[in-house]
C-alpha positions, 0 to 999 in steps of 0.5 A: 612542152612535149604537147606544145612541140607535138602540136606545132609539128603536126598541126594542120596549119602548119606544113613542116618538111622534117628531115629524117635525121632531125626526126631520128634525133627528136625521137632519140631525145624523146626516148632519153627523156622517157628513160630518165623518167623511168629511172627517176620512177625506179628510184622513187619506187625503190625509195617507197619499197624501203619506206614500206619495209621500214613501216612493216618492221615498225608495225612488227615491233609495235605488235611485239610491244602489244604482246608484251603489254598483254602479258604484263596486264594479265600478270598484273591483273592476277596480282590485283585479284590476289590482293583484292582477295586478300583484303576481303579476307582481312575484312572478314577476319577482322569482323570475326575478331571484333565479334569475338572481342564483343562477346567476351 
């Protein structure tokens, strides 16, 4: 709209005599539109900042969850190592017991 209006007002084919009061009114309207656009941009920027903050908090929460999972995996890995060791010991003891029974 503004480009069309600008082209209409300032085209070389058209010679318009613009009254200074009309020109001032046009400039104020344009300024009001710019202010409104800036306010809308500020609102959008504020909303984006809020959303970015929420995302950052979510990422921090996910990082904490992964740290907790790491601890659990390490703990469970240690338990599995103990179970594996105990199973190996049982197998070894059973073999020894079988050998002793076979000797008798």
